[in-house]
C-alpha positions as CSV (number, residue, x, y, z in Angstrom):
1,M,64.9,-11.8,45.7
2,K,61.4,-11.5,46.7
3,K,61.3,-7.8,45.5
4,T,62.7,-8.9,42.0
5,I,60.1,-11.7,41.7
6,K,57.4,-9.0,42.6
7,K,58.6,-6.5,40.0
8,Y,58.8,-9.3,37.4
9,T,55.3,-10.5,38.3
10,T,54.1,-6.8,38.1
11,L,55.7,-6.3,34.7
12,V,54.2,-9.5,33.2
13,L,50.7,-8.6,34.4
14,S,51.1,-5.1,33.1
15,I,52.2,-6.7,29.5
16,I,48.9,-9.0,29.8
17,V,46.6,-6.1,30.5
18,L,47.9,-3.9,27.8
19,S,47.8,-6.8,25.3
20,S,44.2,-7.5,26.3
21,F,43.3,-3.7,25.7
22,S,45.1,-3.8,22.4
23,A,43.3,-6.9,21.3
24,C,39.9,-5.6,22.4
25,E,40.5,-2.2,20.5
26,D,41.5,-4.3,17.3
27,D,38.2,-6.3,17.8
28,L,36.1,-3.0,18.0
29,M,37.9,-1.5,15.1
30,F,37.1,-4.6,13.1
31,E,33.6,-4.8,14.2
32,E,32.8,-1.2,13.5
33,L,34.2,-1.2,9.8
34,P,31.0,-0.7,7.6
35,E,30.3,-3.1,5.0
36,D,31.0,-2.0,1.3
37,P,27.4,-1.1,-0.1
38,E,26.4,-3.0,-3.2
39,A,26.9,-0.9,-6.4
40,P,23.7,0.6,-8.0
41,R,22.5,-1.1,-11.0
42,M,19.6,-0.7,-13.5
43,V,17.1,-3.6,-13.4
44,S,13.5,-4.1,-15.1
45,L,10.2,-4.1,-13.4
46,G,7.1,-5.7,-15.2
47,F,3.6,-5.5,-13.9
48,S,1.3,-8.6,-13.9
49,L,-2.5,-7.7,-14.3
50,S,-4.5,-10.6,-12.9
51,L,-7.5,-10.4,-15.1
52,E,-8.5,-13.9,-15.9
53,L,-12.2,-14.7,-15.5
54,H,-13.4,-17.7,-13.5
55,N,-16.3,-19.1,-15.4
56,K,-17.5,-21.3,-12.4
57,L,-18.3,-18.1,-10.4
58,Q,-20.4,-16.6,-13.2
59,S,-18.0,-13.8,-13.8
60,L,-18.7,-10.8,-16.0
61,K,-17.5,-10.5,-19.6
62,A,-14.1,-8.6,-19.7
63,E,-15.7,-6.0,-22.1
64,L,-17.8,-4.8,-19.2
65,H,-15.0,-3.7,-17.1
66,T,-13.0,-0.5,-17.5
67,Y,-9.5,-0.9,-16.1
68,V,-7.0,2.0,-15.6
69,K,-3.7,0.9,-16.7
70,D,-1.6,4.3,-17.0
71,G,-0.8,7.3,-14.7
72,Y,0.3,5.3,-11.9
73,T,2.8,6.3,-9.2
74,V,5.5,3.6,-8.2
75,V,7.6,4.1,-5.1
76,I,10.8,2.2,-4.7
77,A,12.4,1.7,-1.1
78,D,16.0,0.7,-1.1
79,D,18.1,0.3,1.9
80,N,21.3,1.7,0.5
81,I,19.8,4.5,-1.7
82,P,17.1,7.1,-1.2
83,D,13.6,6.3,-2.0
84,K,12.7,7.0,-5.6
85,Q,9.3,7.8,-7.0
86,Y,8.3,7.4,-10.7
87,V,5.2,9.1,-11.8
88,D,2.8,8.6,-14.9
89,V,3.7,4.9,-15.2
90,N,1.9,2.6,-17.8
91,L,1.3,-0.8,-16.2
92,E,1.6,-2.5,-19.6
93,E,5.2,-1.2,-20.1
94,I,8.6,-2.2,-18.5
95,L,9.7,0.3,-16.0
96,I,13.7,0.6,-15.5
97,V,14.9,1.4,-12.0
98,E,18.1,1.7,-10.1
99,V,18.6,-0.5,-7.0
100,T,21.4,-1.9,-5.0
101,G,19.4,-5.1,-3.7
102,D,15.9,-6.3,-2.8
103,I,13.4,-3.5,-2.8
104,L,10.0,-2.6,-1.3
105,V,7.5,-1.5,-4.1
106,T,4.3,0.6,-3.4
107,I,2.0,1.4,-6.3
108,F,-1.0,3.6,-6.4
109,H,-3.1,5.8,-8.8
110,P,-3.3,9.5,-7.7
111,S,-6.9,9.7,-8.9
112,F,-8.2,6.9,-6.7
113,K,-10.4,8.0,-3.7
114,N,-11.6,5.9,-0.8
115,N,-15.3,5.0,-0.4
116,T,-16.5,6.6,-3.6
117,L,-18.2,5.0,-6.6
118,E,-16.1,4.9,-9.6
119,A,-16.8,3.9,-13.3
120,V,-13.2,2.6,-13.6
121,A,-11.1,0.1,-11.6
122,Y,-7.7,0.7,-10.2
123,F,-4.8,-1.5,-9.3
124,G,-2.4,-1.1,-6.5
125,I,0.1,-2.8,-4.0
126,E,1.6,-1.6,-0.7
127,E,5.1,-2.4,0.4
128,L,5.6,-5.6,-1.7
129,T,9.0,-7.0,-1.2
130,V,10.7,-7.9,-4.7
131,H,13.9,-10.0,-4.6
132,I,15.6,-8.6,-7.6
133,V,16.9,-10.9,-10.4
134,E,19.1,-8.8,-12.8
135,E,19.0,-11.1,-15.9
136,T,15.3,-11.0,-16.4
137,V,12.3,-8.8,-15.8
138,N,11.1,-8.8,-12.3
139,A,7.4,-9.4,-12.1
140,I,5.2,-7.6,-9.7
141,D,1.7,-9.0,-9.3
142,L,-0.8,-6.2,-8.9
143,K,-4.3,-6.4,-7.3
144,L,-7.6,-4.7,-7.9
145,V,-8.3,-2.2,-4.9
146,Q,-12.0,-2.1,-5.3
147,G,-14.9,-4.6,-5.3
148,F,-17.5,-4.0,-7.9
149,V,-21.3,-4.1,-8.5
150,L,-23.8,-4.4,-11.5
151,V,-27.7,-3.7,-11.5
152,K,-29.6,-5.4,-14.3
153,V,-33.2,-5.9,-15.0
154,E,-34.6,-9.3,-15.7
155,N,-35.9,-9.8,-19.3
156,G,-34.6,-6.4,-20.3
157,L,-37.4,-4.5,-18.7
158,N,-35.4,-1.3,-18.5
159,K,-38.5,1.0,-18.8
160,R,-39.8,-0.3,-15.5
161,V,-36.9,1.2,-13.5
162,K,-37.3,4.8,-12.5
163,S,-33.9,5.2,-10.6
164,V,-30.9,3.3,-9.3
165,K,-28.7,4.4,-6.5
166,I,-25.4,2.6,-5.3
167,L,-24.0,4.0,-2.0
168,G,-26.5,6.9,-2.2
169,Q,-25.3,8.0,-5.6
170,S,-27.2,7.9,-8.9
171,A,-26.2,4.9,-11.2
172,E,-27.4,3.3,-14.4
173,L,-28.3,-0.2,-15.3
174,D,-26.0,-2.6,-17.0
175,V,-22.8,-0.4,-15.9
176,V,-20.2,-2.0,-13.7
177,Y,-19.3,0.5,-10.8
178,Y,-16.2,0.1,-8.4
179,T,-15.7,1.1,-4.8
180,N,-13.5,0.1,-1.9
181,A,-16.3,0.9,0.6
182,P,-16.8,-2.1,3.0
183,I,-20.4,-2.4,2.5
184,I,-22.3,-2.1,-1.0
185,F,-25.9,-1.0,-0.7
186,V,-28.2,-0.7,-3.6
187,N,-31.8,1.0,-3.9
188,V,-33.9,0.8,-7.0
189,K,-37.2,2.5,-7.5
190,T,-39.8,1.6,-10.1
191,K,-42.3,3.6,-12.0
192,N,-45.2,1.7,-10.2
193,K,-43.7,3.1,-6.9
194,G,-42.0,0.0,-6.0
195,S,-38.6,0.1,-4.2
196,F,-36.0,-2.8,-4.2
197,R,-32.9,-3.0,-2.1
198,G,-29.6,-4.8,-1.9
199,L,-26.9,-5.1,0.7
200,S,-23.8,-7.1,0.5
201,E,-20.1,-7.0,2.0
202,N,-17.6,-5.7,-0.4
203,V,-14.8,-7.9,-1.3
204,L,-11.7,-6.3,-3.1
205,G,-11.4,-7.8,-6.5
206,E,-14.9,-9.5,-6.3
207,G,-18.4,-8.1,-6.9
208,V,-22.1,-8.8,-7.0
209,Q,-24.7,-8.6,-9.6
210,Y,-28.1,-7.3,-8.5
211,N,-31.2,-8.2,-10.6
212,V,-34.6,-6.3,-10.3
213,P,-37.2,-9.3,-10.6
214,T,-40.1,-9.0,-12.8
215,A,-42.5,-10.4,-10.1
216,A,-41.1,-9.8,-6.7
217,K,-42.5,-11.4,-3.6
218,T,-40.2,-9.2,-1.4
219,N,-38.4,-5.9,-1.8
220,D,-35.1,-7.6,-1.9
221,L,-33.0,-7.5,-5.2
222,L,-32.0,-10.9,-6.4
223,Y,-28.0,-11.1,-6.5
224,S,-25.4,-13.4,-7.6
225,K,-21.6,-13.4,-6.7
226,L,-19.0,-12.4,-9.3
227,V,-15.3,-12.4,-9.2
228,L,-12.3,-11.6,-11.2
């Protein structure tokens, strides 16, 4: 009788163990099943260029600025499909792209160079998350990637100035220049052998206006902060 009970107990335990293994395998198979990826779809991207002037901060007039709005490269990173690159993009036009969900967007201009003095302003953005809405244009708010500087002469006495240098490069009066160098330094020489200098921190999207004074008590340029 004892042997019969022992055999019966062993059989029951074996069934329980096998059932447990089977259940674990079923759970693992269920967990390992990949989720169905979203189907690719075409959506619209639009670019918002924040160019409103803030009058309270003595901003420059819009016509003094030269913004580059075409020739950009747009990189779209999507978890479910390979990254895609769109070249020669015009920021004033709608861009149609293929996505499967939310995306990371990087935008840059191939002509932009670090720490140089430019006569034009560039826009850009790095790895901006865009939550896709299919029924409308998905807006991407771009930012300027440089600060800017302008050198003027009080009372229009341009003939008094012999040379202007910004970041050590030759520049002109009344022309807006752009750079992403961390510090903007300006040097102005006059025909009476005077030398004026200016030094300021460079804030992207903002700038300074330096004025050569008609009667200076120091060799420092007068400046005022400007902003877009």
